[in-house]
C-alpha positions, 0 to 999 in steps of 0.5 A: 440583464436583471432576466440573465441574472435571474436564470443564473440565479436559478441555475445557482440555486439548483446547482446547491439544492442537487450538491447538498442531496448529494452530500447528504446521500453520501452522509448516509441521509435520506436516499435520493439519488442513486442506488437504494442499497445503501453506499457503495461497497469499499473496493478491496486493495483500493488506495494501497501501493501494489507490492514491488516485485521481488529482485531476482538474483540467487537466493540462498535457502538456510533450511526453512528459514529466510533467503539471504540474496546478494541484493539484501543489505549487509543489516538484512544478513547480519540479522539473518547471521545472528538467527543462524547463531554465526560466529564472528558476523560482526566483524564479517562484511557483507560478501563475507555475511553471504558465504558464512550464511551459504555455508551453514545450508 
């Protein structure tokens, strides 16, 4: 029984030593485990969620300005209409806003 405890303790001490060496290396301490070039370079885009694909629908170009689509919210269409100076936009529904924006292109 004592022999198995001594072996287990030796394994535990070795694992702790390796763990401490790895932590020291990650913290920028002494070199020991891994590359001698320092910490690895961060990977570009790592940890970022990919952008969702743009919805495919009929788009209305307003010259070089924004494009109005049927998939946009009423608030988004209202902002475009506001930027275009469309009169009566505050009383328009979503379909009317889209049609008014299309008419200005």
